[in-house]
C-alpha positions in Angstrom: 104.0 118.5 82.8 100.5 119.1 84.1 98.3 121.9 82.3 95.1 123.3 83.0 94.0 122.1 79.6 94.5 118.7 80.1 91.5 116.1 81.2 91.2 115.5 84.7 92.1 111.5 83.9 95.1 112.4 82.1 96.2 115.4 84.9 95.7 112.4 87.2 98.1 109.9 85.3 100.8 112.8 84.4 100.6 113.9 88.5 101.7 109.9 89.4 104.0 109.7 86.8 105.7 113.2 88.0 105.5 112.1 92.0 107.1 108.7 91.1 110.0 110.2 89.1 110.5 112.8 91.7 111.0 110.6 94.2 113.7 108.7 92.4 113.4 105.5 95.0 112.4 102.1 95.2 109.8 102.4 97.4 107.6 104.6 95.1 106.9 101.5 93.0 104.7 100.6 96.0 100.8 101.1 94.4 99.5 100.8 98.3 101.1 102.4 101.2 99.2 101.7 104.5 100.5 103.0 107.7 98.9 102.8 111.2 95.5 102.2 110.0 92.8 101.8 112.5 89.0 101.6 112.5 87.1 101.1 115.5 83.7 100.6 116.3 82.8 101.8 119.5 85.2 100.1 122.1 86.0 97.4 119.3 89.0 97.7 117.0 88.2 96.2 113.6 91.5 97.0 112.3 94.0 97.7 114.4 97.6 99.4 113.7 98.0 98.1 110.2 101.2 98.7 108.6 101.4 97.2 104.8 103.0 98.2 101.3 101.6 96.5 97.9 103.5 96.7 95.1 102.4 97.9 91.7 101.5 94.9 89.8 101.3 92.7 92.7 98.4 89.9 93.2 98.0 90.7 96.8 95.8 88.1 99.2 94.1 89.0 102.5 93.5 85.7 104.1 91.8 85.3 107.4 88.3 84.0 108.7 85.1 85.9 108.4 85.4 89.2 111.4 89.1 89.5 111.0 89.1 92.6 109.2 89.6 92.0 105.6 86.5 93.4 104.7 86.8 96.8 106.9 90.3 97.5 105.4 88.9 97.2 101.8 86.0 99.5 102.8 88.5 102.2 103.9 91.0 101.8 101.1 88.0 102.6 98.6 86.3 105.1 100.3 83.4 103.5 101.6 84.3 103.8 105.3 86.2 106.7 107.3 89.3 105.8 108.8 89.3 106.4 112.7 93.1 106.9 112.5 96.5 106.2 110.7 96.8 106.9 106.5 96.9 105.2 103.3 98.0 106.1 100.0 96.9 104.6 96.5 98.7 105.4 93.4 100.3 108.5 95.3 97.1 109.5 96.5 95.8 110.3 99.9 92.7 108.3 100.6 91.3 110.8 103.0 92.2 113.9 101.2 92.3 112.8 97.9 89.5 110.2 97.4 88.3 111.6 94.2 91.6 111.0 92.7 91.5 107.4 94.3 88.4 106.5 92.8 89.7 107.1 89.0 92.1 104.4 89.4 89.9 101.3 91.4 87.4 99.1 90.9 85.8 97.2 93.4 84.2 93.8 93.5 82.3 94.1 97.3 81.5 90.9 99.4 77.8 91.9 99.3 76.7 91.8 95.7 75.7 95.2 94.2 73.4 94.9 90.9 70.0 96.1 90.3 67.9 93.2 89.8 65.1 94.6 87.6 68.1 95.0 85.0 69.5 92.7 82.6 73.3 91.7 83.3 74.3 93.5 80.3 72.3 96.9 81.4 73.9 96.6 85.1 77.4 96.6 83.5 76.3 99.4 80.9 75.0 101.5 83.8 78.1 101.3 85.9 80.4 102.2 82.5 78.3 105.1 82.4 78.6 106.4 85.8 82.5 105.9 85.3 82.0 108.5 82.4 83.0 105.9 79.6 82.2 107.1 76.0 79.6 105.2 74.4 81.6 103.0 71.8 84.5 102.4 74.0 81.7 101.2 77.0 79.9 98.8 74.5 83.3 97.1 73.3 84.3 96.7 77.0 81.0 95.2 78.1 80.9 93.0 75.4 84.6 92.0 75.7 84.0 91.1 79.6 80.8 88.9 79.0 82.4 87.2 76.3 85.7 86.5 78.5 83.2 85.4 81.3 81.1 83.1 78.9 78.4 85.3 80.0 76.7 86.5 77.0 73.3 84.5 76.9 72.8 85.3 80.7 73.8 89.1 80.2 70.3 89.4 78.2 68.4 88.0 81.3 67.1 90.0 84.2 69.6 89.5 87.2 66.6 88.9 89.6 66.9 85.1 88.2 70.5 84.7 88.5 71.8 82.2 91.0 74.4 83.0 93.6 77.2 82.4 91.6 76.0 84.2 88.4 75.6 87.3 90.7 79.2 87.1 91.8 80.4 86.9 88.3 78.0 90.0 87.5 79.7 91.8 90.3 83.0 91.3 89.3 82.5 92.5 85.7 81.0 95.5 86.8 84.3 96.0 88.9 86.2 95.8 85.6 84.0 97.7 83.4 86.4 100.9 83.7 89.7 99.0 83.0 91.1 100.1 86.6 94.7 100.1 87.5 93.8 98.7 90.7 91.0 96.3 91.8 89.8 95.4 95.3 88.3 91.7 95.4 86.4 91.0 98.5 85.5 87.2 98.5 84.9 87.5 94.9 84.2 83.4 94.4 81.6 83.4 97.3 78.7 81.2 96.4 80.3 79.7 93.1 80.3 76.3 92.4 83.5 74.7 91.8 83.2 75.0 88.0 82.9 78.6 88.1 85.1 79.1 90.8 88.1 77.8 88.8 86.9 79.8 85.8 87.3 82.8 87.8 90.4 82.3 89.2 91.9 81.8 85.9 90.2 84.9 84.9 91.7 87.0 88.1 95.0 85.3 87.5 94.9 87.1 83.8 94.5 90.4 85.1 98.5 90.5 86.5 99.5 89.8 83.1 97.6 93.3 82.3 99.6 95.1 84.9 96.8 95.2 87.3 97.4 95.3 90.7 95.0 93.3 93.0 94.0 93.0 96.3 92.0 89.9 97.0 90.2 88.7 100.0 89.2 85.2 100.8 89.1 82.3 103.7 89.6 80.1 100.9 93.2 78.4 101.5 93.5 76.9 98.1 92.4 80.5 96.4 95.2 82.2 98.5 97.7 79.7 97.4 96.6 79.6 93.7 96.3 83.5 92.9 98.7 85.5 95.4 102.2 86.7 94.8 102.0 87.4 98.6 99.8 86.7 101.5 98.8 88.9 104.5 97.5 86.6 107.3 95.1 88.9 109.3 93.0 88.1 112.4 91.2 90.0 115.1 92.2 93.2 113.1 95.9 92.8 113.0 98.8 91.4 110.3 100.1 88.7 111.8 102.2 87.4 109.0 103.4 88.5 105.8 105.2 86.5 102.8 104.8 84.5 99.8 102.8 81.3 100.4 105.8 79.5 100.0 107.5 81.6 102.5 105.1 81.2 104.9 104.8 77.4 104.6 108.6 76.9 104.9 108.9 79.6 107.9 106.0 77.7 110.0 106.8 74.1 108.6 103.4 73.8 107.2 101.9 71.6 104.3 99.4 74.8 103.3 98.5 78.0 104.6 95.4 76.8 106.9 98.2 75.0 109.0 100.1 78.5 109.0 97.3 80.2 110.3 96.7 77.2 112.9 100.3 77.4 113.9 100.0 81.4 114.4 96.6 81.9 116.2 95.8 78.6 117.5 92.4 78.3 115.6 91.5 77.4 112.4 90.5 80.0 109.4 87.0 78.3 108.9 86.1 78.9 112.7 85.4 82.2 111.9 82.8 81.2 109.5 
């Protein structure tokens, strides 16, 4: 039961629980529900009538070339970009009318690195944790755990202006995780990483599912989508052109991998948009 005396975060979680219980249907196990979502820039439809449901605890992959509408979709869901029409609910909250509630639940790793280069890696992580209103001791412990898990402890002591592109991406991911969000949006999280760092990041992203988190991953890396995703939504020119587990899609289209699935559906390769 929700009371006025409860902290806002607890009220949010209580409300979510009550909403799920009152609904009493399997559909309420969907963490994200997107209905006829549209984003237009002038006459161009970047996202065109997207309908999608993502389950709680699912690792969902958006696969498609640059310009397909992946980042635009993530930007709308995370409150960074206003929708043209349609609707979406995250954790039972409407992204247009209850965006403050949505932001309490999510973490976002944007495609463009968002760090302060004059700060050390650790100072960046701590700063964003403070912006989330985290308690000092909790923030310190969480930040130390993140850099340790990422084998980033030494690098975290240095100013980020000297980081490589891959290190910047790692820092970006840790910032997205600092508040221990229930739902994560990872927009091309391994771009710029070398093969070793990419593999290690895949392992870490995979471990998030074991923590019960819902993860939405956008990528144009075929291997990444196949290795990490429970289900994959193939998106092209702003439209969802197919949906299923990697294996289901490969069987359905008689293809050896998702690159060939995409080629059969659209007549072009994912890398053509790069």
